C-alpha positions in Angstrom: 81.1 139.7 134.6 80.9 136.4 132.2 76.9 136.2 132.8 76.2 139.6 131.7 75.8 138.8 127.9 73.2 136.2 128.7 69.9 138.5 129.1 71.2 140.2 125.9 71.3 136.8 124.2 67.8 136.0 125.5 66.5 139.4 124.2 67.8 138.6 120.9 66.4 135.2 120.7 62.8 136.1 122.1 61.7 137.8 118.5 63.0 134.5 116.7 61.3 131.9 119.3 58.2 134.2 119.2 58.1 133.9 115.2 58.6 130.0 115.5 55.6 129.4 117.9 53.3 131.9 115.7 54.5 129.9 112.6 53.4 126.8 114.1 50.3 127.8 115.4 49.5 128.7 112.0 50.6 125.6 110.5 48.2 123.9 113.5 45.3 126.1 112.5 45.6 125.1 108.7 45.9 121.5 109.5 42.9 121.5 111.7 40.9 123.4 108.9 42.2 121.1 106.1 41.0 118.2 108.4 37.6 119.4 108.6 37.3 120.1 105.2 38.4 116.5 104.3 36.0 115.0 107.0 33.1 117.1 106.3 33.2 117.7 102.4 35.4 115.6 100.4 35.6 112.1 102.2 31.9 111.6 102.6 31.3 112.6 99.1 33.7 110.1 97.8 35.8 112.9 96.5 39.5 112.3 95.9 41.0 115.7 95.4 44.6 114.7 94.4 47.5 113.9 96.4 47.9 111.7 99.4 44.6 112.6 101.1 42.5 111.7 97.7 44.6 108.5 97.1 44.0 107.6 100.9 40.3 108.3 100.4 40.0 105.7 97.4 41.7 103.3 99.7 39.4 103.9 102.5 36.3 103.0 100.4 37.9 100.1 98.6 39.5 98.4 101.5 38.0 100.2 104.6 41.3 101.7 105.7 41.3 104.7 108.0 42.0 107.7 105.9 44.3 109.5 108.1 46.4 106.4 109.0 46.9 105.6 105.6 47.9 109.1 104.8 50.7 108.4 107.3 51.8 105.3 105.8 51.8 106.6 102.5 53.9 109.8 103.7 56.5 107.4 105.5 56.9 105.3 102.3 57.4 108.7 100.6 59.7 110.2 102.9 62.1 107.0 102.9 62.2 106.8 99.0 62.7 110.5 98.9 65.3 110.6 101.6 67.0 107.6 100.0 67.1 109.3 96.5 67.5 113.2 97.7 69.2 112.6 100.8 67.5 113.9 104.1 66.3 117.5 103.2 62.7 117.3 104.7 62.3 119.9 107.6 60.6 119.8 111.1 57.6 121.9 109.6 57.1 119.3 106.8 57.1 116.5 109.1 54.9 118.3 111.6 52.4 119.3 108.5 52.4 115.8 107.0 51.9 113.6 110.0 49.9 116.6 111.8 47.3 116.4 109.1 47.2 112.7 109.2 46.6 112.5 112.7 44.1 115.4 112.9 41.8 113.6 110.1 41.4 110.4 111.7 41.1 112.3 115.5 38.2 114.8 114.0 36.3 111.9 112.0 34.4 110.5 114.8 33.1 113.7 116.2 32.2 115.0 112.4 30.9 111.6 111.2 27.2 112.5 112.0 27.7 116.1 111.0 27.3 115.8 107.1 26.5 119.2 106.0 25.5 117.9 102.4 25.6 114.7 100.3 25.7 116.9 97.2 28.8 116.3 95.1 28.8 119.9 93.5 28.6 121.5 97.1 30.9 119.0 98.7 33.5 120.1 95.6 32.9 123.9 95.9 33.4 124.1 99.7 35.8 121.2 100.2 38.1 122.8 97.6 37.7 126.4 99.3 38.2 125.1 102.9 40.9 123.0 101.8 42.6 125.7 100.0 42.4 128.0 103.2 43.9 125.2 105.2 46.6 124.5 103.0 47.2 128.1 102.3 47.9 128.7 106.0 50.2 125.9 106.1 52.2 127.2 103.3 52.2 130.6 104.4 53.7 129.7 107.7 56.5 127.7 105.8 54.9 124.4 106.3 54.0 121.6 104.1 52.1 118.3 104.1 54.3 116.0 102.2 52.7 113.8 99.6 52.5 115.1 96.0 55.0 117.6 96.8 57.7 114.6 97.5 56.5 112.7 94.5 56.9 115.6 92.4 60.5 116.3 93.7 61.1 112.5 93.1 60.1 112.6 89.5 61.8 115.7 88.7 65.2 114.0 89.6 64.4 111.7 86.4 62.7 114.0 83.9 62.9 117.2 82.2 59.6 118.4 83.4 58.8 121.4 85.6 57.5 121.0 89.0 54.0 122.4 88.2 53.7 119.7 85.4 55.0 117.0 87.9 52.1 118.3 90.2 49.5 117.6 87.5 51.0 114.4 86.8 50.8 113.3 90.2 47.1 114.2 90.5 46.1 112.9 87.4 47.4 109.3 88.6 45.2 109.9 91.8 42.6 110.8 89.4 42.8 107.8 87.2 42.6 105.5 90.5 39.5 107.3 91.7 37.9 107.1 88.3 38.4 103.2 88.5 37.0 103.3 91.8 34.3 106.0 92.0 33.2 106.6 88.6 34.6 109.1 86.2 32.0 111.8 87.3 33.0 111.9 90.7 36.8 111.9 89.7 35.9 114.8 87.5 34.4 116.5 90.5 37.8 115.6 92.4 39.6 117.4 89.6 37.5 120.8 90.2 38.2 120.6 93.8 41.9 120.4 93.0 41.7 123.6 91.0 39.4 125.3 93.5 42.2 124.5 96.1 45.0 125.7 94.2 43.4 129.1 93.5 42.5 129.5 97.1 45.8 128.8 98.2 47.2 131.5 96.0 44.8 134.0 97.6 45.8 133.0 101.0 49.4 133.1 100.5 49.4 136.2 98.2 46.4 138.1 99.6 43.2 139.0 97.8 43.5 141.7 95.0 42.5 144.8 97.1 45.3 147.1 95.6 45.7 148.4 92.0 49.3 149.1 90.3 49.2 151.7 87.6 52.0 152.5 84.8 51.3 155.8 83.2 53.1 156.9 80.1 52.7 160.6 79.4 54.0 163.9 77.9 52.7 165.5 81.4 54.0 163.1 84.1 55.1 165.9 86.5 51.5 167.3 86.6 50.1 164.0 86.9 52.6 162.7 89.5 51.7 166.0 91.5 48.2 165.4 91.3 48.5 161.6 92.3 50.5 162.8 95.4 48.1 165.7 96.5 44.7 164.3 95.4 45.1 161.0 96.1 47.8 161.2 98.8 49.8 158.4 97.1 53.4 158.3 96.1 54.4 158.0 92.6 57.9 156.7 91.0 59.5 157.8 87.8 60.8 155.2 85.8 63.2 156.4 82.9 61.8 154.9 79.5 62.0 155.5 75.9 59.6 155.0 73.2 60.9 152.4 70.4 58.5 153.9 67.8 58.8 157.5 68.7 62.3 157.4 69.9 61.7 160.1 72.7 63.0 159.6 76.2 60.4 160.2 79.1 59.4 159.0 82.3 56.8 156.5 83.4 54.9 157.1 86.3 54.5 153.8 88.7 52.2 153.9 91.5 49.8 151.7 94.0 46.3 152.8 94.9 43.7 151.2 96.6 40.9 149.7 94.6 38.2 152.6 95.5 40.8 155.1 93.9 41.3 153.7 90.6 38.5 155.8 88.6 39.9 158.9 90.6 43.0 158.2 89.4 41.8 157.5 85.7 40.1 160.8 85.8 43.1 162.6 87.0 45.2 161.4 83.9 42.4 161.9 81.3 41.9 165.5 82.5 45.6 166.2 82.6 46.5 164.3 79.5 43.6 162.3 77.4 46.2 161.1 75.0 48.4 159.3 77.8 48.7 155.3 77.9 47.6 153.7 81.2 48.3 150.2 82.3 46.3 148.9 85.4 47.2 145.6 86.9 46.0 143.8 90.1 48.3 143.6 93.2 47.8 140.9 95.7 49.9 142.3 98.7 51.4 145.5 99.4 54.0 146.0 102.4 55.2 149.4 103.3 54.4 153.0 104.3 50.9 153.9 103.5 49.8 150.2 103.2 50.0 147.1 105.2 53.5 146.8 107.9 55.8 144.3 107.8 55.2 141.6 110.4 57.4 141.7 113.5 
């Protein structure tokens, strides 16, 4: 009798274990993509794209140190300082991401050393930034981290009133100054462009591409417009109670989300019913729910 709850416990734990496996697989894929981008595009072109990887690239060319080993050593130092100042707060995913990337960079390098796609700094900046952003975005999306600049920013935040975003820029700015002193200002500026591209791509990977549109519609004829949206576009519409401060009138504001290809049809519907309607259209990076993408299990 006492053993019966065990199968139920296993059934409850199975989805959690599956999610953990998927997350670590996602982090691993992200690490491999990032390592390939570093080894193929950034490191061969002397592009220090901020963070520990950028500083390690500078030290590689200045002292001949392996990039991955240097990344690991710097992360050990940062983990030690961060733990001493903030306590032990770094999870296994951060440790796995930081040292997994360091290992992957050196492990992959011999195989791609002769696989130099381009020695053009501009192409290296663009594609290095894009693929590094894709890889890092996958790591972040699965709850991982690669340490480095994140740890520096968290440490500096304890002793300053600056926000994390400003501290990230400060840490990356230091790496850019070191890169400029070794590689020259031109390559350092290319590295900064790679950082900017990488940041934008990380956002796209985490938030999704803007493939849907959200619309806020203010009109005297909201019931007719809402009905047309539901029956012509087959999309839901939500009435938000609102008041115009200029007119002092209470009316409903329609909120709806449609596919990008439906936005022109939506505007025609609104214009046909009420040419004086006020319409606000915004990008939506991700929509989860009925009629759109479903929640992941």
